[in-house]
C-alpha positions as CSV (number, residue, x, y, z in Angstrom):
1,X,75.4,-19.6,-97.1
2,X,73.8,-23.0,-97.8
3,X,71.7,-23.0,-101.0
4,X,69.4,-25.8,-99.7
5,X,66.3,-25.4,-97.7
6,X,66.4,-27.7,-94.6
7,X,62.9,-29.0,-94.8
8,X,63.5,-31.5,-92.0
9,X,64.5,-28.6,-89.6
10,X,61.4,-26.7,-90.8
11,X,59.1,-29.7,-90.1
12,X,60.6,-30.3,-86.7
13,X,60.2,-26.6,-85.8
14,X,56.5,-26.6,-87.0
15,X,55.7,-29.8,-85.1
16,X,57.5,-28.6,-82.0
17,X,55.1,-25.6,-82.1
18,X,52.1,-28.0,-82.3
19,X,53.4,-29.8,-79.2
20,X,54.0,-26.6,-77.4
21,X,50.4,-25.4,-78.2
22,X,49.0,-28.7,-77.1
23,X,50.9,-28.3,-73.8
24,X,49.5,-24.8,-73.4
25,X,46.0,-26.4,-73.4
26,X,47.1,-28.7,-70.6
27,X,48.6,-25.8,-68.7
28,X,45.5,-23.6,-68.9
29,X,43.3,-23.3,-65.8
30,X,40.6,-25.4,-67.6
31,X,43.0,-28.2,-68.4
32,X,42.7,-30.5,-71.3
33,X,39.3,-30.9,-72.9
34,X,37.5,-34.2,-73.1
35,X,39.6,-37.3,-73.0
36,X,42.8,-35.6,-74.3
37,X,46.0,-36.7,-72.6
38,X,49.6,-36.8,-73.8
39,X,52.5,-39.3,-73.8
40,X,55.8,-37.5,-74.2
41,X,59.0,-39.5,-74.9
42,X,62.3,-37.9,-74.6
43,X,66.0,-38.7,-74.3
44,X,67.0,-38.5,-70.7
45,X,70.6,-37.5,-71.5
46,X,69.8,-35.0,-74.2
47,X,71.2,-31.5,-73.7
48,X,69.1,-29.4,-71.3
49,X,67.1,-32.2,-69.8
50,X,66.8,-31.8,-66.0
51,X,65.4,-34.8,-64.2
52,X,66.3,-36.3,-60.7
53,X,69.1,-38.8,-60.7
54,X,66.9,-41.7,-59.6
55,X,64.9,-41.3,-62.9
56,X,68.1,-41.1,-64.9
57,X,69.2,-44.4,-63.2
58,X,65.9,-46.0,-64.1
59,X,65.7,-44.6,-67.6
60,X,69.3,-44.2,-68.8
61,X,68.4,-43.5,-72.4
62,X,64.8,-42.4,-72.7
63,X,61.6,-42.2,-70.8
64,X,57.9,-41.5,-71.5
65,X,55.8,-39.4,-69.2
66,X,52.0,-39.1,-69.2
67,X,50.2,-35.8,-68.8
68,X,46.6,-36.7,-68.0
69,X,45.3,-35.6,-64.6
70,X,48.0,-36.2,-62.0
71,X,50.5,-33.5,-62.8
72,X,51.1,-29.9,-61.5
73,X,53.0,-26.8,-62.3
74,X,53.2,-27.3,-66.0
75,X,55.2,-24.5,-67.4
76,X,55.3,-24.1,-71.2
77,X,58.2,-22.1,-72.5
78,X,59.6,-21.3,-76.0
79,X,62.4,-23.8,-75.8
80,X,61.3,-26.3,-73.1
81,X,58.6,-27.3,-70.7
82,X,58.7,-28.2,-67.0
83,X,56.3,-30.2,-64.9
84,X,56.0,-31.8,-61.5
85,X,55.0,-35.5,-61.6
86,X,55.0,-38.4,-59.1
87,X,57.2,-41.5,-59.4
88,X,57.1,-44.3,-56.8
89,X,55.3,-42.0,-54.4
90,X,58.0,-39.3,-54.9
91,X,57.5,-35.9,-56.3
92,X,59.9,-34.9,-59.1
93,X,60.2,-31.8,-61.3
94,X,61.3,-32.4,-64.9
95,X,62.5,-29.9,-67.4
96,X,62.5,-31.1,-71.0
97,X,63.7,-29.1,-74.0
98,X,61.5,-29.7,-77.1
99,X,64.7,-30.7,-78.9
100,X,64.9,-33.7,-76.5
101,X,61.5,-35.1,-77.6
102,X,61.4,-38.2,-79.7
103,X,57.7,-38.8,-79.6
104,X,54.4,-37.0,-78.8
105,X,51.1,-38.9,-78.7
106,X,47.6,-37.9,-77.9
107,X,45.8,-41.3,-78.1
108,X,42.3,-39.7,-77.7
109,X,42.9,-38.0,-81.1
110,X,45.0,-40.8,-82.7
111,X,47.7,-38.2,-83.1
112,X,51.4,-39.2,-83.1
113,X,54.5,-37.3,-84.0
114,X,57.9,-39.0,-84.0
115,X,60.9,-36.8,-83.9
116,X,64.3,-38.0,-84.9
117,X,66.9,-37.0,-82.3
118,X,68.5,-33.6,-83.3
119,X,71.9,-35.1,-83.8
120,X,70.5,-37.5,-86.4
121,X,68.0,-35.1,-87.9
122,X,70.2,-34.3,-90.9
123,X,70.0,-37.9,-92.2
124,X,66.5,-38.8,-91.1
125,X,62.9,-37.6,-91.4
126,X,60.1,-36.5,-89.2
127,X,57.3,-39.0,-89.4
128,X,53.7,-38.1,-88.8
129,X,51.3,-41.0,-88.4
130,X,47.6,-40.9,-87.9
131,X,47.6,-43.9,-85.6
132,X,50.4,-45.6,-83.7
133,X,49.6,-49.0,-85.3
134,X,49.3,-47.6,-88.9
135,X,52.9,-46.5,-89.6
136,X,53.5,-45.9,-93.2
137,X,56.9,-46.0,-94.7
138,X,55.9,-45.1,-98.2
139,X,53.1,-43.2,-99.9
140,X,51.5,-43.4,-103.3
141,X,51.6,-40.1,-105.2
142,X,48.5,-39.3,-107.2
143,X,48.3,-36.6,-109.7
144,X,45.3,-34.5,-110.2
145,X,45.1,-35.7,-113.9
146,X,44.8,-39.3,-112.7
147,X,41.9,-38.4,-110.4
148,X,40.1,-36.5,-113.2
149,X,40.5,-39.5,-115.5
150,X,38.7,-41.8,-112.9
151,X,35.9,-39.3,-112.5
152,X,35.3,-39.0,-116.3
153,X,35.1,-42.7,-116.8
């Protein structure tokens, strides 16, 4: 048994749940509230991805889909979601496991989650960013004692 906690795996699992819950909003009869809409980027050749061959030919590595108003039959499962979208006037059903996701964006909420591909997850980190154009690669750590000193001055 490994004596280390795999925090990256825990983060990915937690953020996958956030994505799943957001998709459940979209799948509800009332649809997405307000201006919410989603951009989902995934690896087209990741295990479990099922998309038509013409999409794989156009997007051999990854593709981004938009869930706003022109989609139907969104099914949200424990391990994957499926949806019917239109590409070049053609209807296409896509099935995407959450493990294939590399990015989830809700621009109306300035919410971005970037997932490292599962095969690279052991050496990488999940990155949460408040806005797509404000990616931070480091953070300043403040202690509570530092904050109290500033307040007392």
